[in-house]
C-alpha positions in Angstrom: 12.1 12.5 16.3 11.3 14.8 19.2 12.3 13.7 22.7 8.7 13.3 24.1 7.8 10.9 21.3 11.0 9.0 21.7 10.4 8.6 25.4 6.8 7.6 24.9 7.9 5.1 22.2 9.1 2.9 25.0 5.4 2.6 26.1 4.1 1.7 22.6 4.2 -2.0 23.5 2.3 -1.4 26.7 -0.3 0.7 24.8 -0.7 -2.1 22.3 -1.2 -4.8 25.0 -3.6 -2.6 27.0 -5.7 -1.9 23.8 -5.9 -5.6 23.0 -7.1 -6.3 26.5 -10.4 -4.4 25.7 -13.3 -6.8 25.1 -14.6 -4.7 22.3 -11.3 -4.8 20.4 -10.5 -7.7 18.0 -7.1 -6.5 17.0 -5.0 -3.4 16.1 -5.5 -2.0 12.6 -2.5 -0.7 10.8 -4.5 1.3 8.2 -5.2 0.5 4.6 -1.5 0.4 3.6 0.0 -0.3 7.1 0.8 3.4 7.5 -0.4 3.7 11.1 2.5 2.5 13.3 5.1 3.4 15.8 8.6 2.8 14.4 11.2 1.5 16.9 14.7 0.3 16.3 14.4 -2.9 14.2 10.6 -3.2 14.5 7.3 -1.5 14.2 4.0 -1.6 16.2 1.1 -1.4 13.8 -2.0 0.4 14.9 -0.3 2.7 17.4 0.9 6.1 16.4 2.6 8.5 18.9 3.1 12.2 18.2 4.5 15.2 20.0 1.8 17.3 21.6 1.5 21.0 20.6 3.6 23.4 22.7 2.1 24.1 26.1 0.3 20.7 26.4 1.5 19.2 29.7 1.1 15.6 28.5 3.8 16.1 25.9 2.5 13.4 23.6 -0.7 12.5 21.6 -1.6 8.8 21.2 -3.5 7.5 18.2 -4.8 4.0 18.2 -6.5 2.3 15.3 -8.5 -0.9 16.0 -10.8 -3.5 14.6 -13.9 -3.5 16.8 -16.1 -6.4 17.7 -19.5 -6.2 16.2 -22.1 -5.0 17.5 -20.2 -2.7 19.9 -20.7 1.0 19.2 -17.7 3.1 18.2 -18.2 5.3 21.3 -18.1 2.2 23.6 -14.9 1.0 21.9 -13.3 4.4 22.3 -14.3 4.5 26.0 -12.8 1.1 26.7 -9.6 1.9 25.0 -9.2 5.3 26.7 -9.9 3.7 30.1 -7.4 1.0 29.5 -4.7 3.5 28.4 -5.2 6.0 31.2 -2.7 4.3 33.6 -0.1 4.3 30.8 -0.5 7.6 29.1 -2.0 9.7 32.0 -3.5 12.9 30.7 -2.2 12.5 27.1 -4.7 12.9 24.3 -5.9 9.5 23.0 -7.6 9.4 19.6 -9.3 6.1 18.8 -10.1 5.1 15.2 -12.3 2.1 14.4 -11.0 1.0 11.0 -13.1 -2.2 10.6 -15.4 -4.6 12.5 -15.1 -8.3 13.2 -17.7 -10.7 14.6 -18.1 -11.0 18.4 -16.2 -14.3 18.6 -14.6 -14.7 15.2 -11.2 -13.5 14.3 -10.9 -10.3 12.2 -11.6 -11.1 8.5 -8.7 -11.0 6.0 -9.9 -8.8 3.1 -8.5 -9.5 -0.4 -6.7 -6.8 -2.2 -8.8 -4.4 -4.3 -6.9 -5.7 -7.4 -8.0 -9.3 -6.9 -10.2 -10.3 -9.9 -13.7 -11.2 -9.1 -14.5 -13.4 -12.1 -16.2 -16.0 -10.1 -18.6 -13.4 -8.7 -20.0 -12.2 -12.0 -22.3 -14.1 -14.1 -21.5 -13.6 -17.8 -24.3 -13.9 -20.3 -23.9 -16.7 -22.8 -23.1 -15.8 -26.4 -26.2 -17.7 -27.8 -28.8 -15.5 -26.0 -30.5 -13.0 -28.2 
């Protein structure tokens, strides 16, 4: 792990808390398989990914935040809220915001079943005696 990312990793908790403080954010989104995360000793912070910035970038780190937005807020508004909340923490670092799903305005984010869950109760089967 590069030094800038390791140093910024100590701020991953602050990034997560600030992101969750945004009214348009229901929760962090770890990706379809939980692959979006910052890995710290003994734990991980899902929905926050920190990377070393390209050489010559004064910020030294790029921040990627994946969230579940609150419907009906537009993606651009969600991204603006998150970037504004993170500016005191990350300064001039690049912040990419990905809206991976939407939840209702006041309801918790829905738990989606696995794609492999059988849907037998959703399909009406024709009876054998129909001609």
